C-alpha positions, 0 to 999 in steps of 0.5 A, a space after each residue: 886280111 889281104 885279098 888278091 884278084 889274079 888276072 890280066 885285067 880283063 872284063 871278068 877280072 875287073 868284075 870280080 874285083 868290083 864284086 869283092 868290094 861290094 861283098 866286103 861292104 855288104 858284110 861290113 868287113 875291111 881288107 886290102 885288095 891287090 890286083 895281080 896281073 903279071 902272069 909269072 906271079 899268077 903262076 905261083 898260085 897254080 891257077 890255070 884259068 882266071 880270074 882267080 880270088 886269093 884270100 890270105 894266100 889261099 886260092 878260093 876260086 878260079 875261072 869264074 866271076 863270083 857274085 858278091 853274095 858268094 864272096 861274102 859267104 867265103 869271107 864269113 867262113 874264113 873268119 
């Protein structure tokens, strides 16, 4: 599984990445986490506000910082 955090590297983007790591640990799942900061690359996903969470090339959230439990629920529903 590949998880991408889309954003400029702002405080919210860093928090979303941190919460994603916590969620993976909580549900005992492994994934590669990639931070995408280049706006040309972000625009490919059609995301107009960041931070955004992309799981296996599917945008699952944008414009907000999800809590670890929210991310965990999304991850559990994907598998």
